[in-house]
C-alpha positions in Angstrom: -14.4 -178.5 79.4 -12.3 -175.4 80.1 -13.1 -172.1 78.9 -12.3 -171.3 75.2 -9.4 -168.8 75.7 -7.8 -170.5 78.8 -4.4 -170.6 76.9 -4.4 -167.1 75.9 -2.4 -164.3 77.6 -3.3 -160.6 77.3 -1.3 -157.6 78.2 -3.9 -154.8 78.8 -2.9 -151.2 78.7 -6.2 -149.8 78.5 -8.1 -147.2 80.5 -11.5 -146.3 81.7 -14.0 -148.1 79.3 -13.7 -148.9 75.7 -10.4 -151.1 76.0 -11.4 -152.4 79.6 -14.8 -153.6 78.2 -13.0 -155.5 75.3 -10.8 -157.3 77.8 -13.6 -157.9 80.2 -15.4 -159.9 77.4 -12.1 -161.8 76.7 -11.3 -162.4 80.5 -14.9 -163.8 80.8 -14.3 -166.4 77.9 -11.0 -167.4 79.9 -8.3 -165.3 78.7 -5.6 -164.4 81.3 -5.8 -160.7 81.3 -2.9 -158.9 83.1 -3.8 -155.3 83.6 -0.7 -153.1 83.4 -1.1 -150.1 85.6 0.9 -147.0 86.8 2.6 -148.0 90.1 1.5 -144.7 91.9 -2.3 -144.4 91.2 -3.2 -147.1 88.7 -5.6 -146.4 85.8 -8.0 -143.4 86.1 -11.0 -145.4 86.5 -10.1 -146.5 89.9 -10.9 -143.1 91.4 -14.2 -142.4 89.6 -16.9 -141.2 91.9 -19.6 -141.2 93.5 -19.9 -144.9 94.5 -17.2 -147.1 96.2 -17.3 -150.6 97.4 -14.6 -151.7 100.0 -12.6 -148.6 98.8 -12.8 -149.4 95.2 -14.7 -147.4 92.5 -18.0 -149.0 91.5 -16.9 -147.8 87.9 -13.8 -149.4 87.8 -15.5 -152.8 89.2 -17.8 -152.6 86.5 -15.2 -152.9 83.7 -12.5 -155.2 85.5 -13.5 -158.7 86.8 -11.9 -161.6 85.6 -8.5 -159.7 85.2 -5.1 -159.4 87.0 -3.3 -156.1 88.1 0.4 -155.5 87.6 2.1 -152.2 88.4 4.8 -151.2 85.8 6.5 -147.8 85.0 6.8 -148.3 81.2 8.6 -144.7 81.2 11.7 -146.4 82.7 14.2 -148.5 80.8 14.0 -151.5 83.3 10.0 -151.2 83.2 10.0 -151.4 79.2 12.5 -154.5 79.4 10.0 -156.2 81.7 7.2 -155.5 79.4 9.3 -156.8 76.4 9.9 -160.1 78.5 6.1 -160.4 79.2 5.3 -159.7 75.6 7.5 -162.6 74.4 5.2 -164.8 76.6 1.8 -163.3 75.5 -0.7 -163.3 72.7 -2.3 -159.9 72.6 -1.4 -156.5 73.8 -4.3 -153.9 73.8 -4.2 -150.1 74.4 -6.9 -147.3 73.8 -4.3 -144.4 73.9 -4.3 -141.5 71.4 -2.4 -142.5 68.2 1.4 -142.1 68.8 1.5 -143.1 72.5 2.4 -146.5 72.2 5.2 -145.7 69.7 6.4 -142.9 72.0 6.5 -145.5 74.9 8.3 -147.9 72.7 5.6 -150.6 72.9 4.1 -150.4 69.4 3.2 -153.1 67.2 6.6 -152.7 65.1 8.5 -153.2 68.1 6.7 -155.9 69.7 6.4 -157.6 66.6 10.4 -158.2 66.3 10.3 -159.7 69.7 7.2 -161.9 69.2 6.1 -162.5 65.6 2.9 -164.0 66.9 1.8 -161.0 68.8 -1.6 -159.4 68.2 -1.6 -155.6 69.0 -5.1 -153.9 69.2 -5.4 -150.1 69.6 -8.6 -148.4 70.3 -8.9 -144.8 69.5 -11.4 -142.1 68.8 -10.6 -141.9 65.0 -8.3 -144.5 64.3 -4.6 -144.6 63.5 -5.1 -142.8 60.2 -7.1 -140.0 58.6 -7.1 -136.2 59.1 -8.5 -136.2 62.7 -6.7 -139.3 63.9 -4.7 -137.0 66.6 -7.8 -135.4 67.9 -9.1 -136.2 71.5 -12.6 -137.8 71.8 -14.7 -139.3 74.4 -18.2 -141.0 74.1 -20.4 -138.0 73.8 -18.2 -136.6 70.8 -18.2 -140.0 69.2 -21.8 -140.5 69.4 -22.5 -136.8 68.1 -20.1 -137.1 65.1 -21.2 -140.6 64.2 -24.7 -139.5 63.4 -26.6 -142.0 65.7 -27.2 -139.4 68.2 -28.8 -137.0 65.6 -31.9 -139.4 65.5 -32.0 -140.2 69.3 -34.6 -138.5 71.3 -38.2 -137.2 70.8 -39.4 -135.7 67.5 -38.9 -131.8 67.6 -36.5 -131.7 70.4 -32.8 -131.5 70.6 -31.2 -134.9 70.3 -29.8 -136.7 73.1 -26.9 -139.2 73.8 -27.9 -142.7 74.0 -28.5 -143.8 77.5 -25.6 -146.5 77.6 -22.1 -145.1 76.4 -22.3 -146.8 73.1 -19.6 -144.7 71.7 -17.2 -146.5 73.9 -18.8 -149.8 74.2 -19.1 -150.5 70.6 -15.4 -149.8 70.2 -15.1 -152.7 73.1 -17.2 -155.1 71.3 -15.7 -154.5 67.9 -12.1 -155.0 69.2 -13.0 -158.1 70.9 -14.3 -159.6 67.8 -11.2 -158.2 65.9 -8.9 -160.0 68.3 -10.8 -163.4 68.1 -10.6 -163.2 64.3 -6.8 -162.5 64.5 -6.3 -165.3 66.8 -8.2 -167.6 64.6 -6.1 -166.4 61.5 -2.9 -166.9 63.6 -3.8 -170.5 64.0 -3.5 -170.8 60.0 -0.6 -168.4 59.5 1.6 -168.4 62.5 1.7 -164.7 62.3 0.4 -161.8 64.5 -1.1 -158.7 63.0 -2.1 -154.9 64.0 -5.7 -154.1 64.7 -7.0 -150.4 64.3 -10.2 -149.9 66.0 -11.9 -146.3 65.6 -14.7 -145.4 67.7 -16.2 -143.2 65.1 -15.9 -146.2 62.7 -17.8 -148.2 64.9 -20.7 -145.7 65.2 -20.7 -145.3 61.6 -21.3 -149.1 61.3 -24.4 -148.7 63.6 -26.2 -146.6 61.1 -27.2 -149.7 59.2 -30.4 -149.2 57.3 -30.6 -145.5 58.2 -27.3 -144.9 56.1 -28.9 -147.2 53.3 -32.0 -144.8 53.5 -29.9 -142.1 52.9 -27.9 -143.8 50.2 -30.8 -144.8 48.2 -33.7 -142.3 49.2 -31.7 -139.3 50.5 -33.6 -139.8 53.7 -31.9 -138.1 56.6 -32.8 -139.5 59.9 -34.7 -137.5 62.5 -35.5 -138.3 66.2 -38.4 -140.9 66.2 -38.7 -141.2 70.1 -39.5 -144.9 70.7 -40.9 -145.2 67.3 -39.7 -146.6 64.1 -39.3 -144.6 60.8 -40.8 -147.5 58.5 -42.7 -150.1 60.3 -45.8 -149.6 62.7 -47.0 -150.0 65.2 -43.6 -149.9 67.1 -43.6 -147.6 70.0 -44.1 -147.0 73.8 -47.6 -146.4 75.0 -48.7 -144.9 78.4 -51.0 -147.1 80.6 -52.7 -146.4 83.9 -49.8 -147.4 85.8 -46.4 -147.7 83.9 -45.2 -147.3 80.3 -45.1 -150.4 78.0 -43.6 -151.0 74.4 -45.0 -152.9 71.8 -43.5 -154.2 68.4 -46.7 -155.5 66.2 -45.3 -154.6 62.6 -45.8 -158.0 60.8 -49.3 -158.7 59.6 -50.1 -161.9 61.9 -48.9 -160.0 64.9 -50.8 -156.9 64.2 -53.9 -158.9 63.7 -53.5 -160.5 67.0 -53.1 -157.1 68.5 -56.1 -155.9 67.1 -58.0 -158.9 68.3 -56.5 -158.6 71.9 -57.6 -155.0 72.2 -61.1 -155.9 71.1 -60.9 -154.3 67.6 -60.4 -157.2 65.4 -61.9 -155.3 62.6 -59.0 -152.8 62.5 -56.6 -155.7 60.8 -58.8 -155.3 57.6 -59.3 -151.8 57.8 -57.9 -150.6 54.4 -55.9 -147.7 56.5 -54.2 -150.4 58.3 -54.1 -153.8 56.4 -50.5 -153.6 55.2 -47.1 -152.2 56.3 -47.5 -149.6 53.6 -51.0 -148.5 54.7 -50.1 -148.3 58.3 -47.1 -146.1 57.4 -49.2 -143.7 55.6 -51.8 -143.6 58.2 -49.8 -144.0 61.3 -51.1 -140.9 63.1 -54.6 -142.1 62.9 -53.3 -145.6 64.0 -51.5 -144.3 67.1 -54.3 -142.2 68.1 -56.6 -145.4 68.3 -53.8 -147.3 70.2 -53.0 -144.5 72.7 -56.7 -144.5 73.8 -57.0 -148.1 74.1 -53.7 -148.8 76.2 -54.7 -146.1 78.5 -57.9 -147.9 79.6 -56.0 -150.6 81.5 -52.9 -150.8 84.0 -49.5 -152.0 82.7 -50.0 -155.2 84.8 -53.2 -155.9 83.0 -51.7 -155.3 79.6 -48.8 -157.6 80.3 -51.3 -160.4 81.6 -53.3 -160.1 78.4 -50.6 -159.8 75.9 -47.3 -161.0 77.0 -47.7 -164.4 75.3 -49.7 -163.2 72.1 -47.3 -160.2 70.9 -44.2 -158.7 71.6 -44.7 -156.5 74.6 -42.6 -155.5 77.7 -42.5 -152.9 80.4 -39.8 -150.1 80.3 -38.0 -151.3 83.3 -35.8 -148.9 85.3 -32.5 -150.5 86.2 -33.5 -152.0 89.4 -36.4 -153.8 87.9 -34.4 -155.0 84.9 -31.8 -156.6 87.3 -34.5 -158.5 89.2 -36.3 -159.6 86.0 -36.8 -163.5 86.6 -35.5 -164.0 82.8 -32.3 -162.0 83.6 -32.1 -164.0 86.9 -32.5 -167.3 85.2 -29.8 -166.7 82.7 -27.3 -165.8 85.6 -26.9 -162.3 84.5 -26.5 -161.1 88.0 -23.7 -162.9 89.7 -21.8 -162.7 93.0 -18.0 -162.7 94.0 -16.1 -162.7 97.2 -14.5 -159.2 97.6 -12.1 -157.7 100.1 -12.6 -158.5 103.8 -15.2 -161.4 103.0 -17.6 -159.1 101.5 -20.1 -160.3 98.8 -20.3 -158.1 95.6 -22.9 -158.3 93.0 -21.7 -158.0 89.4 -23.2 -158.5 86.0 -22.9 -162.0 84.3 -21.7 -163.1 80.9 -24.0 -162.7 78.2 -22.1 -165.4 76.0 -23.5 -168.7 76.8 -21.6 -171.7 75.5 -22.4 -175.4 75.8 -18.7 -176.3 76.2 -18.4 -174.2 79.4 -19.3 -176.3 82.4 -19.4 -173.4 84.9 -19.0 -169.7 84.5 -16.1 -168.3 86.7 -15.9 -164.7 87.9 -13.1 -163.2 89.7 -13.5 -160.0 91.6 -11.8 -156.8 90.0 -8.0 -156.7 91.3 -6.7 -154.3 93.8 -4.0 -152.0 92.4 -0.7 -154.4 91.7 -2.1 -157.3 93.7 -0.8 -159.7 91.0 2.6 -157.9 90.4 4.9 -160.5 92.2 3.0 -163.5 91.0 3.4 -162.4 87.3 7.0 -161.8 87.8 7.8 -165.0 89.7 5.7 -167.2 87.4 6.0 -165.6 84.0 9.6 -164.3 84.4 11.2 -166.3 87.2 12.2 -163.2 89.2 13.4 -163.8 92.5 12.2 -162.3 95.7 15.3 -160.0 96.0 15.0 -158.9 92.2 11.1 -158.0 92.9 12.1 -156.1 96.1 14.8 -154.2 94.2 12.1 -153.1 91.4 9.9 -152.0 94.2 12.5 -149.9 96.0 13.3 -148.2 92.4 9.4 -147.6 91.9 9.4 -149.5 88.7 6.6 -151.7 89.9 
C-alpha cells in the first residue's frame, strides 16, 4: 500500500518551526509538500547557526525532510499568478505569518477559496486571527510563559524555566496537522474547503489539562514541582551512585512491588503510605526513605533489578536517547542520501501504520531545487518560460 496522504498536495509558506513541523508530519505521511521560498535567501531557518551539514543548517534539516523547494516571489504580479495556478491544483495552503500578512500578499483564504472552493488554508500564529492581542509578535518562550505551563516547570522555590523542547511552537505544529487532517476528512463529505486558525497560545492553554481543572475546582494554582507530581506519589527523579533515574509507582500494586524490590515490603501496609491519599499527606517522609534507598546502589543495578517490575528509566542525555535499543528498533533514527554522496542521520516518523509497507524519507531540499519540476509538471511551463521567470528574479 502507498502512504495515506500520497494524493494530497500542500503549498507550504511557513517558516522556522511551528509550520514546518506541521508539514514535516504531513510529508512523512506521504503528502507532496512544496515549500515556497524567497528566491534570494529562502526561509530564515536555512541560516540558523551553529551546525551545518553539506552547507545546510542542521536546524533547517531537522524540520524539512520529505519536502520540495520552489522559489517564488509572491510580491510580484507574476509570482502571485503562478501561486494562484498552483493553488487551483493543491489541497492545502499553510502559513505561520502574523495575522494580516497573507491578506496583504493576496493569498488569504477568501482569495484562494474563490480560485479553488476545495482549498484548505491553515494559519498558525502566536495569538490567532482574532482577539485583542492577535497582531502582537510572539516566539516560543513568550508563548510558554503566557500559556501558564512555564510557571510550574522547574524546581520548587526557584524561578520557572522553559520546557527543554520548544513546545510553544511544536504543539502548534501538532494541532495544525490534526486540524488539516480533520478538514481533509470533512471535505470528503462536503466537497468544501475551509480556513483553520491555530493560536500557539490556545495550544499551550490546552496543555494545562488537569492543572487548569484543579484551579477551576479547587482554586489550586500550580507551582514548580521539579520531576514530581502534585497529586500522585511516588513519582520523581532519584540520585543513584552513578546516574539519575525516574520512577512512577503511584498505583497500589506497583507501589507494593517497589517496596518489595527495595527490601522494605512492610512499607506497602504502613498507614502513612498504604493509599494514594496517605502517600500524598506524608510525601516528605516517603521521599526521605526512597532517597536513602536509591543512593545505596548504582543506576545500572537499579535498572537491572527493577526494569521489568516497575515503571523506571534513566534520565538519558540526547546521545543516549538516540542510541537506546528500543528507539533504534522502532526506526526512530533513519539515514538519507544527502549532497555529494554523503549520508545524513535524521529522526524517524513516530506514526507507525500497518498499511504503510515501508517508511520513505527524502533529504531536506536545497533552495529552489524543485522549482523547474513543479512549473513543468504542475503548470506545463516551457523551458523558455522558466528561463524568463528566472531572468526576472520571480523564481
